[in-house]
C-alpha positions as CSV (number, residue, x, y, z in Angstrom):
1,M,-3.9,16.2,-19.0
2,T,-3.0,19.8,-18.1
3,Y,0.7,20.5,-17.9
4,G,2.0,20.6,-14.3
5,K,-0.7,18.3,-13.0
6,I,0.0,14.9,-11.3
7,F,-1.2,11.9,-13.2
8,D,-3.3,9.5,-11.0
9,V,-1.6,6.1,-10.8
10,N,-3.1,4.7,-7.6
11,G,-6.8,4.8,-8.5
12,N,-6.8,2.1,-11.2
13,M,-3.8,0.3,-9.7
14,I,-5.6,-0.3,-6.4
15,K,-8.9,-1.1,-8.1
16,N,-7.3,-3.7,-10.4
17,D,-5.5,-5.3,-7.4
18,L,-8.8,-5.5,-5.5
19,V,-10.4,-7.3,-8.4
20,S,-7.5,-9.7,-8.3
21,C,-8.3,-10.3,-4.7
22,G,-11.9,-11.3,-5.5
23,A,-13.5,-8.0,-4.8
24,D,-16.2,-6.2,-6.8
25,A,-14.3,-3.0,-7.0
26,K,-14.9,0.3,-8.7
27,F,-12.9,3.5,-8.9
28,L,-14.9,6.4,-7.5
29,G,-12.7,9.3,-8.8
30,I,-10.6,12.0,-7.3
31,V,-11.5,14.5,-4.6
32,N,-9.8,17.7,-3.8
33,D,-8.1,18.2,-0.4
34,D,-11.3,19.9,0.9
35,Y,-12.8,18.8,4.1
36,N,-16.5,19.1,3.1
37,Q,-16.0,17.6,-0.3
38,L,-14.2,14.6,1.1
39,K,-16.7,14.1,3.9
40,E,-19.6,14.1,1.4
41,K,-17.8,11.8,-0.9
42,I,-17.0,9.3,1.8
43,Q,-20.5,9.3,3.1
44,D,-22.0,8.8,-0.3
45,A,-19.5,6.0,-1.1
46,L,-20.3,4.1,2.1
47,E,-23.9,3.8,1.0
48,D,-22.9,1.4,-1.7
49,V,-19.7,-0.4,-0.5
50,D,-18.6,-2.7,2.3
51,V,-15.0,-1.5,2.5
52,L,-13.8,1.9,1.3
53,I,-10.2,2.4,0.4
54,C,-8.7,5.9,-0.1
55,S,-5.2,7.0,-1.2
56,G,-3.5,10.2,-0.3
57,G,-4.3,12.8,2.4
58,T,-3.3,10.5,5.2
59,S,-0.2,12.3,6.6
60,A,-0.1,15.4,8.9
61,G,0.1,18.2,6.4
62,R,-2.4,21.1,5.9
63,G,-4.2,19.2,3.1
64,D,-4.3,15.8,4.8
65,V,-7.9,15.8,6.0
66,I,-9.0,12.2,5.9
67,K,-8.2,11.6,9.6
68,H,-10.2,14.6,10.6
69,V,-13.2,13.5,8.6
70,L,-13.0,10.0,10.1
71,D,-12.7,11.5,13.6
72,E,-16.0,13.4,13.0
73,I,-18.2,10.8,11.4
74,G,-16.5,7.6,12.6
75,Q,-13.6,6.4,14.6
76,V,-9.9,6.2,13.8
77,Y,-8.2,3.0,15.2
78,I,-4.8,3.3,13.5
79,H,-3.0,6.4,12.2
80,G,0.6,5.6,11.4
81,I,2.4,2.3,11.5
82,S,6.1,1.5,12.0
83,V,6.9,0.5,8.4
84,Q,8.8,2.0,5.5
85,P,7.4,2.9,3.1
86,G,3.8,3.5,4.2
87,K,4.0,5.0,7.6
88,P,1.0,7.4,7.2
89,T,-1.6,4.6,6.9
90,I,-5.1,5.1,8.4
91,I,-7.7,2.5,9.5
92,G,-11.0,3.6,10.7
93,V,-14.7,2.5,11.0
94,I,-17.8,4.5,10.0
95,D,-21.2,2.9,10.7
96,G,-19.6,-0.5,11.0
97,K,-17.8,-0.3,7.7
98,I,-14.0,-0.3,7.4
99,V,-12.3,2.7,5.8
100,I,-8.6,2.3,4.9
101,G,-6.4,5.3,4.0
102,L,-3.4,4.4,2.0
103,P,-0.5,6.8,1.5
104,G,-0.5,8.8,-1.7
105,N,2.9,7.8,-3.0
106,P,2.5,4.9,-5.4
107,V,5.2,2.6,-3.9
108,S,3.9,3.2,-0.4
109,A,0.3,2.6,-1.5
110,L,1.2,-0.7,-3.3
111,M,3.3,-2.0,-0.5
112,I,0.7,-1.3,2.2
113,F,-2.0,-2.8,0.0
114,N,0.0,-6.0,-0.7
115,V,1.2,-6.6,2.9
116,F,-1.9,-5.6,4.9
117,V,-5.0,-5.2,2.7
118,A,-4.8,-7.9,0.0
119,P,-4.7,-10.9,2.5
120,A,-7.8,-9.5,4.3
121,I,-9.8,-8.8,1.2
122,T,-8.9,-12.2,-0.3
123,K,-10.2,-13.9,2.9
124,L,-13.4,-11.8,2.9
125,A,-14.0,-12.8,-0.7
126,G,-13.7,-16.5,0.2
127,M,-10.6,-17.1,-1.9
128,D,-8.1,-19.7,-0.7
129,Y,-4.7,-18.0,-1.3
130,N,-1.7,-18.0,1.0
131,F,0.4,-15.0,0.2
132,A,3.3,-16.2,2.4
133,E,3.7,-19.3,0.2
134,H,4.4,-17.2,-2.9
135,S,8.0,-16.4,-2.3
136,I,11.4,-17.5,-3.5
137,K,14.9,-17.3,-2.1
138,G,17.9,-15.7,-3.8
139,T,21.3,-14.0,-3.2
140,L,21.3,-10.3,-2.5
141,Q,23.5,-8.4,-5.0
142,K,23.7,-5.1,-3.1
143,R,23.5,-4.3,0.6
144,I,20.2,-2.9,2.0
145,H,20.4,-0.4,4.9
146,S,17.3,-0.3,7.0
147,P,16.2,2.0,9.9
148,V,16.2,0.2,13.2
149,G,12.7,0.1,14.8
150,R,10.8,0.2,11.6
151,M,9.8,-2.7,9.3
152,Q,11.1,-2.1,5.8
153,Y,9.7,-3.5,2.6
154,Q,12.4,-3.2,0.0
155,L,11.4,-3.5,-3.7
156,V,13.6,-5.9,-5.6
157,K,14.2,-7.3,-9.1
158,I,15.0,-11.0,-9.7
159,D,17.4,-12.4,-12.3
160,G,17.7,-16.1,-11.8
161,N,18.8,-16.6,-8.2
162,K,20.1,-13.0,-8.0
163,V,18.2,-10.4,-6.1
164,Y,18.7,-6.7,-6.9
165,P,17.3,-4.0,-4.6
166,I,15.6,-1.1,-6.4
167,F,16.6,2.1,-4.6
168,K,14.0,4.7,-5.6
169,D,11.9,6.9,-3.4
170,S,8.3,6.0,-2.7
171,G,6.9,8.3,-5.4
172,A,9.0,6.7,-8.3
173,I,6.5,5.0,-10.5
174,F,9.3,3.4,-12.6
175,S,10.4,1.3,-9.6
176,L,6.9,-0.4,-9.6
177,S,7.2,-1.4,-13.3
178,T,10.6,-3.1,-12.8
179,A,9.9,-4.8,-9.4
180,D,9.2,-8.5,-9.1
181,G,8.5,-8.4,-5.4
182,Y,9.9,-7.2,-2.1
183,V,12.2,-8.2,0.8
184,N,10.9,-7.9,4.3
185,V,13.6,-6.4,6.5
186,L,12.7,-6.9,10.2
187,K,12.7,-4.0,12.7
188,S,15.8,-5.3,14.5
189,I,18.0,-5.5,11.4
190,E,20.0,-2.5,10.3
191,L,21.8,-4.1,7.4
192,L,21.4,-6.9,4.9
193,D,24.8,-7.4,3.3
194,E,25.7,-8.3,-0.3
195,G,25.8,-12.1,-0.7
196,E,23.2,-12.9,2.0
197,E,20.3,-15.2,1.2
198,V,17.0,-13.4,1.3
199,E,13.4,-14.3,0.8
200,V,11.5,-12.4,-1.9
201,F,7.7,-12.1,-1.7
202,L,6.4,-12.0,-5.2
203,F,3.9,-9.7,-6.7
204,N,1.5,-12.4,-8.0
205,K,-1.8,-11.9,-9.6
206,L,-4.5,-14.1,-8.2
207,I,-6.6,-14.2,-11.3
């Protein structure tokens, strides 16, 4: 890899998670933040797949062109959700096929995939798996501050019945390797204090 480049984490991570959900998934590579290149890639991909999942290019910056492509050749139903991390998520439809745009930051991409995408893909694949049942309860060891009005998914590590929040930004790959699951902090809650009992949703592999 050339010095100064960003190593792709999301491609194979999402592909492997899709396989765990029962999907016949393949990684289609990386596309530059170029409107025409991305449009051609999406159109070519949709000839062979039932659901297309992209990562990156979903925000509102100059290089974030996925929404504009979907607006031209399909329809965008959702752009932006009240969660943290993962706000710049896109869901659209092109010729009757679903296109999901995950955020580019690895933690954001993983969280949105696990919370919203994995249950739907698992159901489509005919697998009987209830994600909500795979959780444990433990005692929070450090307080968690959460923005009111936005659902927060806080990565945590578990040691026995102790739950340790992992305070890293959404681009910190190390936080993924140490996390056992996440705590769901509701929109109306601003603070979970040390010593509170919390429910941890585990990052389980289905197969």
